[in-house]
N, C-alpha and C positions, 0 to 999 in steps of 0.2 A: 050792193048799195054803196059801200064805202069807197071802192076803187074809183067810181066815177066822180065822187066828191073830191078825192085827192088830186085829181088832175086840173082842177080849176080853183080860183079864189072862192072862199066861202062868203056868202052874204050873211048878214046878221041873223036872219031867220034860220038858215041852215046851221049856223053855229049853235044857236039855241037848241035846235033839234038834236044835234050830236051830243050836246051837254046833257040834255034830258035823257037820251038813250043811255049814256054812260052811267048816269045815276040809277036808272031803272034796271040796268043789266050789269051792275057792279060785280066784279070778281076780284079776288086777291091778286096782288102783283104778279105772282108766279104763273097765274092762269091767263094773263092777258096776251092777246095776239099782237105781234109786232106789226102786222098788216093794218091794224086799226088806226084811224086818223089820229094825229097828234093831239087834237082837241079832246078826243075821247080819253087818251092817256092823261092829259092834264086834269080833266075833271075827275077822273078816278083817283089821281094823286091828291087832289083837294079833299075828296071824301076820305081817303086814308088818314089825312091829318085830322079831320073832324071826328072820326070814329076811333082814332088812336090805334089803327091797324099797325102791326109790325112792319117796319120798312127794311129795305136792304141796307142796313147800316151795321157796322162791325159790332160784335158783342165783346165786352171787356170783362175779364175775370180779375177781381180785386182780391188782393191778398192782405191779410193783417200782419204778416211777418215783416 
């Protein structure tokens, strides 16, 4: 399904379908396939922010010394 969509421009309806699919099939960042359409990744990243999912950002250790 996704590969045929990637070869052409998305129309508005198809973009909405991809975004809905991304929300209904959400997975954490490390489980996402790089072959998925960029719109799917974008929508899952939005959901990450909404739910407060941990992102691939550096962890800092603070010292009181």
